[in-house]
C-alpha positions as CSV (number, residue, x, y, z in Angstrom):
1,Q,0.0,0.0,0.0
2,V,1.4,3.4,-1.0
3,E,0.1,6.7,0.3
4,F,1.2,10.1,-1.0
5,G,0.8,12.9,1.5
6,K,-0.1,16.5,1.0
7,G,-0.7,19.2,3.6
8,T,-1.2,22.9,4.1
9,K,0.3,24.2,7.3
10,V,2.1,20.9,8.1
11,R,3.6,19.8,4.8
12,V,4.3,16.2,4.3
13,I,7.6,16.6,2.4
14,D,6.9,16.5,-1.3
15,R,7.1,13.1,-2.9
16,H,7.1,11.6,0.6
17,V,5.8,8.1,0.5
18,K,4.9,5.9,3.4
19,L,5.3,2.2,2.7
20,F,3.2,0.0,5.1
21,A,4.7,-3.4,5.6
22,D,3.7,-5.8,8.4
23,G,2.6,-2.9,10.6
24,A,5.9,-1.1,10.3
25,I,6.5,2.2,8.5
26,I,9.5,3.1,6.3
27,S,9.5,6.9,5.7
28,Q,11.2,8.1,2.6
29,L,12.0,11.6,1.4
30,M,12.1,10.9,-2.3
31,Q,13.5,13.7,-4.5
32,M,13.7,13.1,-8.2
33,K,16.3,14.3,-10.6
34,D,15.7,17.1,-13.1
35,P,13.2,18.6,-13.3
36,Y,12.0,18.6,-9.7
37,L,9.1,21.0,-9.2
38,D,6.9,21.9,-6.3
39,H,3.1,21.8,-6.4
40,E,3.1,25.3,-8.1
41,G,5.4,24.1,-10.9
42,K,8.4,26.1,-9.4
43,P,11.9,24.6,-8.7
44,D,11.8,23.1,-5.2
45,A,14.5,24.6,-2.9
46,D,14.5,21.3,-1.0
47,H,15.8,19.3,-4.0
48,H,18.9,17.3,-3.1
49,G,19.2,15.4,-6.4
50,Q,18.8,11.9,-4.9
51,W,16.4,9.7,-3.0
52,L,16.7,9.5,0.8
53,M,15.4,6.7,2.9
54,F,14.9,7.1,6.7
55,Y,14.8,3.6,8.2
56,T,15.0,1.8,11.5
57,G,18.3,0.1,12.2
58,A,19.3,-1.9,15.2
59,D,22.3,-3.6,16.8
60,A,22.5,-6.1,19.6
61,S,25.2,-5.0,22.1
62,P,24.2,-6.5,24.5
63,E,20.5,-5.7,23.9
64,V,18.8,-4.4,20.7
65,R,19.3,-0.7,20.3
66,Q,17.1,0.8,17.6
67,R,18.2,4.0,15.8
68,T,17.1,6.0,12.8
69,G,19.4,5.6,9.8
70,I,19.6,7.3,6.4
71,A,20.4,5.7,3.1
72,H,20.6,7.4,-0.3
73,S,20.1,6.3,-3.9
74,D,20.2,7.8,-7.4
75,D,18.0,5.1,-8.9
76,L,16.0,3.4,-6.1
77,Y,17.8,0.1,-6.8
78,S,21.2,0.7,-5.3
79,W,21.2,2.0,-1.8
80,E,24.2,3.2,0.3
81,R,24.0,3.9,4.0
82,L,25.4,7.3,5.1
83,A,28.8,7.0,6.8
84,T,27.5,9.3,9.6
85,N,24.8,6.8,10.7
86,P,23.0,6.5,13.0
87,A,21.3,9.8,12.1
88,Y,19.3,9.9,15.3
89,E,19.0,8.1,18.6
90,P,16.8,9.4,21.5
91,G,18.2,10.9,24.7
92,S,18.5,9.7,28.3
93,W,14.8,10.5,29.0
94,T,14.0,7.3,27.1
95,D,14.9,3.6,27.8
96,W,18.3,4.5,26.1
97,A,19.5,5.5,29.6
98,D,20.0,1.8,30.4
99,P,22.3,0.0,28.0
100,Q,21.2,-3.4,29.4
101,I,17.6,-3.2,28.1
102,Y,16.0,-3.2,24.7
103,A,15.9,0.4,23.5
104,D,13.2,1.6,21.0
105,C,13.6,4.2,18.3
106,R,11.6,3.3,15.2
107,D,8.9,4.1,12.6
108,P,10.3,7.5,11.5
109,F,7.8,10.0,10.0
110,L,9.1,13.2,8.5
111,F,7.2,16.5,8.0
112,Q,7.9,20.2,7.5
113,V,5.8,23.2,8.5
114,P,5.5,25.6,5.5
115,G,7.4,28.9,6.2
116,D,9.7,27.1,8.6
117,S,13.1,26.0,7.3
118,L,13.3,23.1,9.8
119,Y,12.4,19.4,9.3
120,Y,10.7,17.4,12.0
121,M,10.7,13.7,12.6
122,L,8.5,11.5,14.9
123,N,9.8,8.2,16.2
124,T,8.4,5.5,18.5
125,V,10.2,5.4,21.8
126,R,9.8,4.1,25.3
127,E,10.3,6.6,28.2
128,S,12.7,5.6,31.0
129,S,9.5,5.2,33.1
130,G,8.7,2.2,30.9
131,N,5.7,4.0,29.1
132,G,5.4,4.3,25.4
133,A,5.9,7.7,23.7
134,I,6.4,9.5,20.4
135,D,9.6,11.5,20.2
136,L,9.9,14.7,18.2
137,A,13.3,15.5,16.6
138,V,14.4,18.5,14.6
139,S,16.9,19.1,11.8
140,E,18.0,22.0,9.7
141,D,19.4,19.8,6.9
142,L,17.8,16.3,7.1
143,F,21.1,14.8,8.2
144,N,21.8,16.2,11.7
145,W,19.0,15.5,14.1
146,A,18.4,16.5,17.8
147,H,15.6,15.8,20.2
148,Q,13.2,18.7,20.5
149,D,10.3,17.4,22.7
150,T,8.0,14.5,23.5
151,F,5.2,14.7,21.0
152,S,2.9,12.2,22.7
153,R,3.1,10.2,26.0
154,H,1.2,7.0,26.8
155,G,0.0,6.1,30.3
156,S,1.0,2.4,29.8
157,A,3.9,0.3,28.6
158,N,2.2,-0.3,25.3
159,M,4.2,1.4,22.5
160,L,2.6,4.1,20.3
161,E,3.7,3.0,16.8
162,S,3.6,4.1,13.2
163,A,2.9,7.8,13.9
164,C,1.5,10.0,11.1
165,L,0.6,13.7,11.3
166,W,-1.2,16.0,8.8
167,E,-3.5,19.0,8.5
168,D,-6.7,18.9,6.6
169,E,-8.1,21.7,4.4
170,A,-10.2,23.1,7.3
171,G,-7.1,23.6,9.4
172,K,-7.6,20.6,11.8
173,W,-4.5,18.7,12.7
174,H,-4.8,14.9,12.6
175,F,-2.5,12.5,14.5
176,F,-2.7,8.8,13.6
177,F,-0.9,6.0,15.4
178,T,-1.2,2.3,16.4
179,E,-0.9,0.8,19.8
180,Q,1.2,-2.2,20.6
181,N,-1.0,-5.3,21.4
182,Y,-4.2,-3.6,20.2
183,P,-5.7,-3.9,16.7
184,G,-6.6,-0.9,14.7
185,T,-5.4,2.7,14.1
186,Y,-6.0,5.5,16.6
187,H,-6.9,9.0,15.5
188,T,-6.9,12.2,17.5
189,F,-7.1,15.8,16.3
190,A,-6.7,19.4,17.3
191,Q,-7.4,22.8,15.9
192,E,-3.8,24.0,16.5
């Protein structure tokens, strides 16, 4: 299933495609070679001349440690991981504070607010309290990421997964996510 996103105040990055596979999300900022135009037919200042894939990577030392990685491709067939990976891992407010336990950081979702030069990324994490949460990271260039805030907190240990955010034509903001161990997709919204 492929879903193209468009927004008004919160802009799903042009040509951003979410691929849904077995409940997990791989977010991709896909920017095509010449010509790359925005929705108004003008050259897009965000054009980087290649396809970027933001993915969940993991190691096992001694427990699984998930991180967001970036790979790039000129043709969508041959991919190369960035030498600077991992691109993002959450801070000590998450379960990353204890290197002896499984540490979550997955399901990256990227968006940009029009008029704002920054990029934002949501990730599934677990707080050091043991509760599930959605982390909000920020970047000026898509490659260097820093934690900005906690986007959403859960009152239980169930993970909030596969987050997606967009604004409809009426200006209402929609936040979609799934919850570990429960079927279905949750939806919440706000006017601001």
